[in-house]
C-alpha positions as CSV (number, residue, x, y, z in Angstrom):
1,M,-2.2,19.0,-21.5
2,V,0.2,19.5,-18.7
3,N,3.9,19.3,-19.7
4,L,6.1,18.0,-16.9
5,Q,9.1,17.5,-19.1
6,G,12.5,18.2,-17.7
7,P,15.2,15.7,-18.5
8,V,13.7,12.5,-19.9
9,P,12.9,10.3,-16.9
10,R,15.4,7.5,-16.1
11,G,14.1,4.0,-16.3
12,D,13.3,3.7,-12.6
13,L,11.4,7.0,-12.7
14,V,9.0,6.1,-15.5
15,P,6.5,4.0,-13.5
16,S,6.4,6.5,-10.6
17,G,6.2,9.4,-13.1
18,I,3.1,7.8,-14.8
19,V,1.5,7.1,-11.4
20,G,2.3,10.6,-10.2
21,L,0.9,12.1,-13.4
22,L,-2.4,10.2,-13.1
23,G,-2.6,11.3,-9.4
24,T,-1.9,14.9,-10.0
25,Q,-3.9,15.3,-13.3
26,G,-6.5,12.6,-13.1
27,P,-7.5,10.1,-15.9
28,T,-5.2,10.6,-18.9
29,A,-4.8,8.9,-22.3
30,R,-1.6,7.1,-23.1
31,T,-0.7,9.6,-25.8
32,D,-1.0,12.5,-23.4
33,I,1.1,10.7,-20.8
34,A,3.8,10.2,-23.4
35,R,3.7,13.9,-24.4
36,A,3.7,15.2,-20.8
37,L,6.6,13.0,-19.7
38,G,8.6,13.1,-22.9
39,L,8.4,9.4,-23.4
40,S,7.9,7.3,-26.5
41,P,4.4,5.8,-26.9
42,A,5.9,2.3,-26.9
43,T,7.5,2.9,-23.5
44,V,4.2,4.2,-22.1
45,T,2.3,1.2,-23.4
46,Q,4.9,-1.2,-21.9
47,V,5.1,0.4,-18.5
48,T,1.3,1.0,-18.1
49,K,0.7,-2.7,-19.0
50,D,2.9,-3.7,-16.0
51,L,1.2,-1.1,-13.8
52,I,-2.2,-2.5,-14.7
53,A,-1.0,-6.0,-14.0
54,R,0.2,-4.9,-10.5
55,G,-3.2,-3.4,-9.7
56,L,-2.0,0.2,-9.5
57,V,-3.6,1.5,-12.7
58,E,-6.8,0.6,-14.6
59,E,-8.4,1.4,-17.9
60,L,-11.4,3.7,-17.8
61,E,-13.8,5.0,-20.5
62,S,-12.9,5.8,-24.0
63,V,-12.7,9.4,-25.3
64,P,-12.9,10.7,-28.9
65,S,-9.6,11.1,-30.6
66,K,-8.5,13.1,-33.6
67,G,-8.7,10.3,-36.2
68,G,-8.4,6.6,-35.5
69,R,-10.0,4.7,-32.8
70,P,-11.0,6.3,-29.5
71,S,-8.4,6.7,-26.8
72,R,-8.8,4.8,-23.5
73,L,-8.2,6.8,-20.4
74,L,-6.0,5.4,-17.6
75,G,-6.6,6.2,-13.9
76,L,-5.4,5.1,-10.5
77,V,-7.1,2.1,-8.9
78,R,-6.9,3.6,-5.4
79,D,-5.8,6.7,-3.6
80,A,-2.1,6.9,-4.0
81,G,-1.6,8.5,-0.6
82,V,-1.0,11.9,0.9
83,A,1.9,14.2,1.7
84,L,2.3,16.3,4.8
85,G,3.6,19.9,4.2
86,A,5.0,22.2,6.8
87,K,6.0,25.9,6.5
88,V,8.2,27.1,9.3
89,T,7.9,30.8,10.3
90,A,9.2,33.0,13.1
91,D,6.3,32.2,15.4
92,H,4.4,29.2,14.1
93,V,4.4,26.1,11.9
94,A,1.7,25.8,9.3
95,V,0.9,22.1,8.5
96,V,-1.3,20.7,5.7
97,T,-2.3,17.3,4.4
98,V,-2.4,17.3,0.6
99,E,-3.7,14.7,-1.8
100,L,-1.8,13.8,-4.9
101,D,-4.0,16.0,-7.0
102,G,-3.1,19.1,-4.9
103,T,-6.3,19.1,-2.8
104,V,-5.7,20.3,0.7
105,R,-7.5,17.9,3.0
106,S,-6.7,19.5,6.3
107,S,-4.6,22.4,7.7
108,T,-3.6,23.7,11.1
109,E,-1.2,26.1,12.7
110,I,0.9,25.4,15.8
111,E,2.8,28.0,17.9
112,Y,6.5,27.6,17.5
113,D,9.7,29.3,18.7
114,P,12.6,28.7,16.2
115,A,15.0,30.5,18.5
116,A,14.6,27.9,21.3
117,G,17.6,25.7,22.1
118,D,15.7,22.6,21.1
119,A,13.8,24.2,18.2
120,I,14.6,21.4,15.7
121,E,13.7,18.7,18.1
122,R,10.5,20.5,18.9
123,L,9.7,20.7,15.2
124,G,10.2,17.0,15.0
125,Q,7.7,16.4,17.9
126,I,5.1,18.7,16.2
127,L,5.3,16.8,12.9
128,A,5.5,13.4,14.5
129,K,2.2,14.1,16.3
130,Q,0.6,15.2,13.0
131,V,1.8,12.1,11.3
132,A,0.5,9.8,14.0
133,E,-3.0,11.3,13.5
134,L,-3.2,10.4,9.8
135,D,-5.3,7.5,8.6
136,D,-4.0,7.6,5.0
137,T,-0.8,6.2,3.4
138,L,1.8,8.9,4.0
139,L,4.2,9.4,1.1
140,G,6.5,11.7,3.0
141,V,6.9,15.1,4.7
142,G,8.0,18.3,2.9
143,V,9.3,21.3,4.9
144,G,9.7,24.9,3.6
145,V,12.0,27.3,5.5
146,P,12.9,31.0,4.9
147,G,16.5,30.4,4.1
148,A,19.1,28.5,2.1
149,V,19.1,24.7,2.2
150,D,22.1,22.7,1.0
151,S,19.9,20.1,-0.7
152,Q,16.4,18.8,-0.5
153,A,17.6,15.4,0.5
154,S,20.1,16.5,3.2
155,G,18.1,19.4,4.6
156,V,20.9,21.4,6.3
157,V,19.5,24.9,6.8
158,D,20.9,28.4,7.1
159,A,18.0,30.7,8.0
160,P,19.0,34.0,9.6
161,T,15.4,35.1,10.2
162,L,14.9,31.9,12.3
163,G,18.4,32.1,14.0
164,W,19.5,28.9,12.3
165,Q,23.0,28.2,11.0
166,A,23.9,24.8,9.6
167,A,20.8,23.4,11.3
168,R,20.4,19.7,10.6
169,V,16.7,19.9,10.0
170,G,16.4,16.9,7.6
171,P,18.3,14.3,9.7
172,V,16.6,15.3,12.9
173,L,13.1,15.2,11.4
174,R,13.7,11.9,9.7
175,A,14.8,10.4,13.0
176,A,11.8,11.8,14.8
177,I,9.1,10.9,12.2
178,G,10.5,7.8,10.5
179,T,9.3,8.8,7.0
180,P,11.0,10.4,4.0
181,V,11.6,14.1,4.6
182,L,12.5,16.7,2.0
183,V,13.5,20.3,2.9
184,D,13.9,23.4,0.7
185,N,13.6,27.1,0.7
186,D,10.0,28.1,1.0
187,V,9.8,30.0,-2.3
188,N,11.3,27.0,-4.1
189,T,8.4,25.0,-2.7
190,L,5.9,27.4,-4.3
191,A,7.8,26.9,-7.6
192,A,7.4,23.2,-7.2
193,A,3.7,23.5,-6.6
194,E,3.4,25.7,-9.7
195,R,5.1,23.1,-11.7
196,L,2.5,20.5,-10.7
197,Y,-0.7,22.5,-10.4
198,G,-0.1,26.0,-11.9
199,I,1.8,28.0,-14.5
200,G,4.4,25.2,-14.8
201,R,1.9,23.1,-16.6
202,D,2.3,25.3,-19.7
203,H,5.8,26.7,-19.2
204,S,9.1,25.0,-18.5
205,S,11.1,28.2,-17.5
206,Y,9.5,30.7,-15.1
207,L,10.1,32.7,-11.9
208,V,8.0,32.7,-8.8
209,I,8.4,36.1,-7.0
210,T,7.0,36.5,-3.5
211,I,6.4,39.8,-1.8
212,G,5.3,40.2,1.8
213,R,7.3,39.6,5.0
214,G,10.3,38.9,2.7
215,I,11.1,39.2,-1.0
216,G,12.0,35.9,-2.6
217,C,12.4,34.2,-6.0
218,G,12.0,30.6,-7.1
219,I,13.8,29.9,-10.4
220,V,12.6,27.1,-12.7
221,V,14.7,26.4,-15.8
222,D,13.8,23.6,-18.3
223,G,11.3,22.1,-15.9
224,G,13.6,21.9,-12.9
225,I,14.2,24.2,-9.9
226,Y,17.5,25.9,-10.1
227,R,19.0,25.9,-6.6
228,G,22.6,27.1,-7.2
229,A,25.9,25.6,-5.9
230,N,24.8,25.8,-2.2
231,G,21.0,25.9,-2.4
232,G,20.8,29.7,-2.1
233,A,19.8,30.7,-5.6
234,G,16.9,33.1,-5.8
235,E,17.6,35.2,-2.7
236,I,16.8,38.5,-4.6
237,G,15.6,40.1,-1.3
238,H,19.2,40.4,-0.4
239,I,20.4,42.2,-3.5
240,P,21.9,45.5,-2.2
241,V,19.9,48.4,-3.6
242,W,19.3,52.1,-3.1
243,P,16.1,54.0,-3.9
244,T,16.3,54.5,-7.7
245,A,16.7,57.6,-9.7
246,T,13.0,57.2,-10.4
247,I,12.1,57.7,-6.8
248,S,14.8,60.2,-6.2
249,A,13.6,62.5,-8.9
250,G,10.0,62.2,-8.0
251,A,10.6,63.0,-4.3
252,T,13.2,65.7,-4.5
253,G,11.5,67.3,-7.5
254,R,8.4,67.8,-5.4
255,S,10.5,69.6,-2.7
256,R,11.6,72.1,-5.3
257,G,8.1,72.5,-6.7
258,D,9.1,71.8,-10.3
259,A,7.9,68.2,-10.7
260,P,4.3,66.9,-10.5
261,S,3.2,64.9,-7.5
262,S,1.8,62.1,-9.8
263,A,3.1,58.6,-10.3
264,T,6.8,57.9,-9.5
265,A,7.2,56.5,-13.0
266,S,6.6,59.8,-14.7
267,A,8.5,61.9,-12.1
268,G,11.7,59.8,-12.6
269,P,12.4,60.7,-16.2
270,A,11.4,64.3,-15.6
271,G,14.0,64.6,-12.9
272,S,16.7,62.8,-14.9
273,S,16.1,65.0,-17.9
274,R,17.0,68.0,-15.8
275,G,20.4,66.4,-15.2
276,D,20.2,66.5,-11.4
277,A,19.2,62.9,-10.7
278,P,21.7,60.0,-11.2
279,P,20.7,57.9,-14.2
280,S,21.9,54.5,-12.9
281,A,19.7,51.8,-11.4
282,T,21.6,52.0,-8.1
283,A,21.5,55.7,-7.8
284,S,20.9,56.6,-4.2
285,A,18.1,59.0,-3.3
286,A,20.1,60.0,-0.3
287,A,23.1,60.8,-2.5
288,A,20.9,62.7,-4.9
289,G,19.7,64.9,-2.1
290,R,23.2,65.6,-0.8
291,N,24.6,66.4,-4.2
292,R,22.2,69.4,-4.3
293,G,23.0,70.4,-0.8
294,D,19.7,69.4,0.9
295,A,19.7,67.1,3.8
296,S,18.9,63.4,3.4
297,S,19.7,60.4,5.7
298,S,18.3,57.2,4.4
299,G,16.8,55.1,1.6
300,T,13.1,54.8,0.8
301,A,11.9,56.6,3.9
302,S,13.9,59.7,3.2
303,A,13.0,59.8,-0.5
304,G,9.4,60.5,0.1
305,A,9.8,62.5,3.2
306,A,12.2,64.9,1.5
307,G,9.5,65.8,-1.0
308,R,7.0,66.7,1.8
309,S,9.3,68.4,4.3
310,S,10.1,72.1,4.3
311,G,13.5,73.1,3.0
312,G,14.2,69.6,1.7
313,A,15.1,68.1,5.1
314,A,14.3,64.4,5.2
315,V,12.8,62.4,8.0
316,S,15.7,60.4,9.4
317,S,15.7,56.7,10.0
318,P,17.9,54.7,12.4
319,T,21.6,54.9,11.5
320,T,23.4,51.7,11.1
321,S,27.1,51.0,11.1
322,G,29.2,48.7,8.9
323,G,26.8,49.1,5.9
324,L,27.3,50.6,2.5
325,A,26.3,54.0,3.6
326,E,25.1,55.6,6.8
327,G,21.4,55.4,7.4
328,E,20.6,52.3,5.2
329,P,17.8,50.2,6.7
330,P,19.1,47.0,8.5
331,C,18.2,43.7,7.1
332,T,17.5,40.4,8.9
333,C,20.4,38.9,7.1
334,G,22.8,41.1,9.1
335,S,23.6,43.5,6.2
336,T,22.0,46.8,5.4
337,G,20.3,48.3,2.3
338,C,18.9,45.0,1.0
339,L,15.9,45.1,-1.3
340,E,13.9,43.2,1.4
341,A,14.9,45.8,4.0
342,H,13.4,48.5,1.9
343,I,10.2,46.8,0.6
344,G,9.5,43.8,2.8
345,S,6.6,44.4,5.2
346,A,9.0,45.5,8.0
347,G,10.7,48.0,5.6
348,L,7.3,49.4,4.4
349,Q,6.2,49.7,8.0
350,R,9.4,51.5,9.0
351,T,9.1,54.0,6.1
352,A,5.4,54.7,6.9
353,R,6.2,55.4,10.5
354,A,9.1,57.7,9.6
355,R,6.8,59.7,7.3
356,G,4.0,59.8,9.8
357,V,1.7,57.9,7.5
358,I,0.9,55.5,10.3
359,G,1.4,55.8,14.0
360,P,4.3,54.4,16.1
361,R,2.3,51.2,16.7
362,G,1.1,51.0,13.1
363,T,1.8,47.8,11.1
364,A,1.9,46.8,7.4
365,V,-1.8,46.0,7.7
366,T,-2.4,49.5,8.9
367,L,-0.5,50.9,6.0
368,L,-2.5,48.8,3.5
369,R,-5.8,49.9,5.1
370,A,-4.7,53.5,4.7
371,A,-4.0,53.0,1.0
372,I,-7.3,51.4,0.5
373,N,-9.0,54.3,2.2
374,G,-7.3,56.7,-0.2
375,D,-4.3,58.0,1.8
376,T,-1.9,59.5,-0.8
377,G,1.1,59.1,1.5
378,A,0.4,55.4,1.9
379,R,-0.2,54.9,-1.8
380,Q,3.1,56.7,-2.5
381,I,5.0,54.2,-0.3
382,F,3.6,51.2,-2.2
383,E,4.2,52.9,-5.5
384,E,7.9,53.5,-4.6
385,A,8.2,49.9,-3.4
386,G,6.8,48.7,-6.7
387,S,9.2,50.9,-8.7
388,M,12.2,49.5,-6.7
389,L,10.9,45.9,-7.2
390,G,10.4,46.5,-10.9
391,R,14.0,47.7,-11.5
392,A,15.5,44.8,-9.4
393,L,13.3,42.2,-11.1
394,A,14.3,43.5,-14.6
395,G,17.9,42.6,-13.7
396,V,16.8,39.0,-12.9
397,I,14.8,38.8,-16.1
398,H,17.9,39.7,-18.1
399,T,19.9,37.1,-16.2
400,V,17.5,34.1,-16.3
401,D,15.3,34.9,-19.3
402,P,12.1,33.2,-18.1
403,E,8.9,32.7,-20.2
404,V,6.7,34.2,-17.5
405,V,6.8,35.6,-14.0
406,V,4.4,34.6,-11.2
407,L,3.8,37.1,-8.3
408,M,2.6,35.6,-5.0
409,G,2.8,36.2,-1.3
410,E,1.0,38.1,1.4
411,G,1.9,41.4,-0.3
412,V,-0.3,40.7,-3.4
413,D,-3.3,41.8,-1.4
414,G,-2.2,45.4,-2.0
415,W,-0.8,44.8,-5.5
416,E,-3.0,47.5,-7.1
417,F,-0.9,50.0,-5.2
418,W,2.4,48.4,-6.0
419,E,1.5,48.1,-9.6
420,T,1.4,51.9,-10.4
421,G,5.2,52.0,-9.6
422,F,6.1,48.5,-10.7
423,E,4.8,48.4,-14.3
424,P,6.4,51.5,-15.7
425,S,9.7,50.9,-13.8
426,F,9.8,47.2,-14.8
427,R,9.0,47.7,-18.5
428,R,11.3,50.7,-18.8
429,S,14.2,48.7,-17.4
430,L,13.9,45.8,-19.8
431,L,15.6,45.3,-23.1
432,P,13.3,45.7,-26.1
433,A,13.1,42.0,-26.7
434,R,12.0,41.3,-23.1
435,K,9.5,44.1,-22.5
436,A,6.5,41.9,-23.2
437,V,7.4,39.2,-20.6
438,P,4.1,38.4,-18.9
439,V,3.6,38.9,-15.1
440,V,0.8,36.9,-13.6
441,V,-0.4,37.9,-10.1
442,E,-2.0,34.9,-8.3
443,P,-4.5,35.2,-5.4
444,W,-2.9,34.3,-2.1
445,T,-3.9,32.3,1.0
446,E,-1.5,31.4,3.8
447,V,-2.1,27.7,3.3
448,Q,-0.2,27.9,0.0
449,W,3.2,28.0,1.8
450,A,2.5,24.6,3.4
451,R,0.9,23.2,0.3
452,G,4.1,24.2,-1.5
453,A,6.1,22.2,1.0
454,A,4.0,19.2,0.4
455,S,4.7,19.6,-3.3
456,L,8.4,18.6,-2.6
457,V,7.0,15.2,-1.8
458,L,4.4,15.1,-4.6
459,S,7.1,16.1,-7.2
460,S,9.2,13.1,-6.3
461,P,7.8,10.9,-9.1
462,F,9.1,13.4,-11.6
463,D,12.5,14.0,-10.0
464,S,14.6,13.1,-13.0
465,A,17.3,15.6,-11.9
466,G,17.7,13.8,-8.6
467,N,17.2,16.8,-6.4
468,G,15.5,14.7,-3.7
469,G,18.1,11.9,-3.8
470,E,17.4,8.9,-1.6
471,Q,14.4,10.7,0.0
472,S,12.6,11.0,-3.4
473,R,13.4,7.3,-4.1
474,L,11.8,6.3,-0.8
475,V,8.7,8.4,-1.7
476,R,8.4,6.6,-5.0
477,A,8.7,3.3,-3.2
478,R,5.8,4.3,-1.0
479,L,3.8,5.3,-4.0
480,G,4.1,1.6,-5.1
481,A,5.7,2.3,-8.4
482,G,9.2,3.0,-7.6
């Protein structure tokens, strides 16, 4: 049975929590409702009696119980309504209509320019048009953005990839649409969806890691999304990193001919045991090369190139200024050397072009196709990315101590190539007590981003932490049980 417990629901949340549970999970016995919401059986009996009298809930068939008389299932009398979810990207808005049980009823994509002067107003127009075309009861609109959001209820956004700073997304959209609007970081919205329909049914503390265009992390602790003081928790893609000792030893070892050209995981320890590769998690491949007197100019790109080039000279990548070291890849946040700059899709593409694995017009899709077709250079790039992700994620595991990790995003299509570097690097970097933490890779479709955004609305009945504020209360009121 699903467990949606966070803090025990406040009195005004109990009716909507029960209606929300019946909507998301279907017909449920009173005892299971009490267990899932952390309520006493007496409270559930009292509240459901009122919901039945109000015509929102009805008793259905009986089911066998473990001793005693059969349990009666409770279900909703009518469809409780739908939520609209919108995922904002650099060139379009994906919009879905989602029923309370998570079923996506419809989906569409609309071209969109977030850099336009009237971008927020234009977003309001797009969503208002979608709302006007609905025939169902609309509970509210959820919006996912690739950036930090001060709070779901307020919806003030800082999103460098969209060119937004202190953008008043929530207030503008509420004025344009006239419905409750909740806004959050896009990866947090996926974590909210997992709580309702996925891994969160069985775990109260977990991480949702996304790989693809960006690298993100949604953090759920004790059943609630952890957002941090300013709504920016989980931005692991902007952790400053360097190619690790693992990658350094594997690449530079090959240039000397004394290390095998097999998996990065095995090459790393071999290099470090010779004493010529830095042992720390942030050891730079570029520095490792310079310490031995061979040329190197950048992060991930130079690490692999150094191994294949004659005389140890690395393929150079664009030099940046103001960063931690010359040659670090630039990040969309304005800094250099971020994890995302190395292993996000743009970083992988940059590395592949620098090494000649793909042509100057090649893309991340081209790189994946090359790996699928057996190109060893392409596979090495993914392996190195996996190794870097594994070491970075190990640090997050030690900080948050989740029960399980969920991997999602566009990048999981090529996970088999990431995994060869990720698993050994990740497990090796964990403390003994955490080495067995499970990592679940979920299949990916683009509609999941927008479905996650809708989950901000559909989570409102269970918002005992008050993340959605007044907007969640308005959603509960529309649900008819608030």
